[in-house]
C-alpha positions in Angstrom: -127.9 276.3 61.4 -126.0 273.8 59.9 -122.1 274.1 59.4 -120.9 273.3 55.5 -119.6 269.9 55.2 -116.3 269.3 53.7 -117.2 267.5 51.2 -116.9 268.8 47.4 -120.4 268.1 46.3 -122.7 269.0 49.4 -120.3 271.9 49.9 -121.5 272.9 46.3 -125.0 271.9 47.2 -125.0 273.9 50.1 -123.3 276.9 48.9 -126.2 277.0 45.9 -129.0 277.2 48.8 -127.7 279.5 51.3 -128.4 282.7 51.8 -125.7 283.5 54.7 -122.6 285.2 52.2 -120.4 285.0 55.4 -121.0 281.1 55.8 -120.8 281.1 51.7 -117.8 282.9 51.0 -115.7 280.6 53.9 -117.1 277.8 51.9 -116.1 278.8 48.5 -112.6 279.9 50.4 -112.4 275.8 51.6 -113.3 274.7 48.5 -110.8 276.8 46.5 -108.1 275.6 49.3 -108.7 272.1 48.3 -108.3 272.3 44.6 -105.6 275.3 44.0 -102.5 273.1 43.4 -104.1 270.9 40.3 -105.2 273.9 39.1 -101.3 276.1 39.4 -100.0 272.8 37.8 -101.8 272.5 34.8 -101.7 276.3 33.9 -97.4 276.3 34.9 -97.3 273.6 32.3 -98.7 275.2 29.7 -95.9 277.9 29.9 -96.9 280.9 31.8 -94.5 282.0 34.7 -94.8 281.8 38.3 -96.6 285.4 39.0 -98.6 285.3 36.0 -100.2 281.6 36.9 -100.4 282.7 40.7 -103.0 285.5 38.8 -104.7 283.1 36.6 -104.9 280.6 39.5 -106.4 283.0 41.7 -108.6 284.5 39.3 -110.2 281.0 37.8 -111.3 280.7 41.0 -112.9 284.5 41.3 -114.1 283.4 38.0 -115.5 280.3 38.8 -117.2 281.5 42.2 -118.8 284.9 40.5 -120.0 283.5 37.7 -122.8 281.3 38.7 -120.7 278.4 37.5 -121.5 276.4 40.5 -124.8 275.9 39.9 -123.7 274.3 36.9 -121.6 271.6 38.6 -124.8 269.3 39.4 -123.4 266.0 40.9 -125.8 263.9 38.7 -123.6 265.5 35.9 -120.3 263.6 36.8 -117.0 263.7 38.1 -116.0 267.4 40.0 -112.2 266.4 39.0 -113.5 266.8 35.2 -116.5 269.6 35.8 -112.8 271.4 37.1 -110.7 270.8 34.6 -113.4 271.9 31.8 -114.0 274.8 33.6 -110.6 275.7 33.4 -109.4 275.5 30.6 -112.9 277.5 28.9 -111.5 279.9 31.5 -107.7 280.1 30.3 -109.5 280.4 26.4 -111.0 283.2 27.2 -108.1 285.0 29.1 -105.3 284.7 25.9 -108.3 286.0 23.9 -108.6 288.9 25.9 -104.7 289.0 26.2 -105.6 290.0 30.1 -105.0 287.6 33.3 -107.0 288.0 36.5 -105.5 290.3 39.8 -105.7 288.9 42.9 -108.3 291.0 44.9 -111.9 291.2 44.9 -114.4 291.2 47.1 -113.9 287.4 48.1 -111.1 286.2 50.3 -107.9 285.4 48.4 -107.2 281.8 48.5 -103.5 281.6 50.2 -101.8 280.0 47.5 -98.3 279.2 49.5 -96.6 280.2 46.5 -93.0 279.8 47.3 -93.9 276.0 48.8 -95.9 275.5 45.6 -93.1 276.7 43.5 -90.7 274.6 44.4 -93.1 271.4 44.7 -93.8 272.2 41.3 -89.8 272.7 40.0 -89.5 269.3 41.8 -92.2 267.2 40.4 -91.8 268.7 36.8 -89.5 266.5 35.5 -91.3 263.4 35.8 -95.1 265.0 35.3 -96.8 263.3 32.2 -96.3 264.6 29.0 -100.5 265.4 28.2 -101.4 268.5 30.6 -104.8 266.9 31.1 -102.4 263.8 32.5 -100.7 266.3 34.9 -103.8 267.8 36.3 -105.2 264.4 36.9 -102.2 263.6 38.9 -101.9 266.7 41.5 -105.5 265.9 42.0 -104.9 262.1 42.8 -102.3 263.5 45.0 -104.5 266.1 47.1 -107.1 263.1 47.4 -104.5 261.3 48.8 -103.4 264.2 50.9 -106.9 264.9 52.4 -107.1 260.9 53.3 -104.3 261.2 55.0 -105.1 264.7 56.5 -108.3 262.9 57.7 -106.7 260.2 59.3 -103.9 262.1 60.9 -107.1 264.4 63.0 -108.4 260.6 64.5 -105.1 259.6 66.2 -105.1 260.1 69.7 -101.2 259.6 69.6 -100.1 262.2 66.8 -96.4 261.1 67.0 -96.8 257.3 67.2 -99.2 257.8 63.9 -96.4 259.8 61.9 -93.6 257.3 62.6 -96.2 254.9 61.1 -97.2 256.8 58.4 -94.9 254.9 55.9 -97.1 251.7 56.8 -99.6 253.3 55.0 -97.9 252.6 51.8 -95.6 249.5 52.7 -92.5 251.2 53.3 -92.0 250.7 56.7 -89.0 248.8 58.7 -90.9 247.5 61.1 -87.9 246.5 63.3 -87.2 250.5 63.7 -91.1 250.8 64.3 -91.1 248.5 67.3 -87.9 250.2 68.6 -89.4 253.4 68.3 -92.7 253.1 69.1 -92.2 250.5 71.8 -94.2 247.4 70.3 -94.1 244.1 70.4 -94.1 242.5 66.2 -97.5 241.1 66.7 -98.8 244.5 68.2 -97.4 246.2 65.5 -98.9 243.8 63.3 -102.3 244.7 64.2 -102.1 248.5 64.7 -100.2 248.5 60.7 -103.4 246.7 59.6 -105.8 248.9 61.6 -104.0 252.0 59.9 -104.0 250.6 56.9 -108.1 249.9 56.8 -109.2 253.1 58.2 -106.8 254.7 55.1 -108.5 252.5 52.8 -111.8 253.7 54.4 -111.1 257.3 54.0 -109.8 257.3 50.6 -113.2 255.8 49.4 -114.8 258.4 51.3 -113.0 261.3 49.9 -113.2 260.1 46.3 -117.0 258.8 47.0 -117.2 263.2 47.7 -116.5 263.5 44.0 -118.2 261.0 41.8 -122.0 260.6 40.8 -122.6 257.1 42.6 -121.2 254.5 45.1 -120.7 252.6 42.2 -117.8 254.6 40.0 -115.7 255.1 43.0 -113.8 252.0 42.6 -113.6 252.7 38.9 -112.4 256.7 39.9 -110.0 254.9 43.0 -108.4 252.9 39.8 -108.2 255.6 37.2 -106.6 257.9 40.1 -103.5 254.9 41.2 -102.9 254.7 37.9 -102.0 258.5 37.0 -99.5 258.4 40.2 -97.9 255.5 38.3 -97.3 257.3 35.2 
């Protein structure tokens, strides 16, 4: 017996092949958890109220997972980001036509949306979001990619306290004098530590992106696009 991997495409592939309903449910819950905020932000951008947006987000993932749409998500068809957004648009169009929204519940474990935190985040970010809804989705997707890379990097650190102090260095926003005082490192040691941290972060970032595209050759293209989205 093998555990589900945490990558999106390998996760989808194993979901389609695995007959253990418990493992499938756990894996699908992870898939939803990793991707719910870009979906939520996209729905809110369409003028949907908070509670309805929460219900539609939950309903979308339940629809995605219970209507065999996962079987259509084949790695050779391209980016998972594009697949997910296409499914979301189709789902929302159907919901508007029916005049209904999917309510939380059903046989799947509910996705933990952190609704209050999500809405506060959306309120703070909405003023700086792009005008185009699709770009908003991609911006939030890009941020989730960065967050995942940081989370992976964090799990590798033996000294979590020092890592948190050095986090600003990933983006070049560090105060090196303050860092030397806080960590007890001299200038040379700090320079080496920052170099290694940034190098590993870039490796993990590429790894996360590689899990969402068709080929290794597309990683640089996707990275460039997502970086541009964050600069809008």
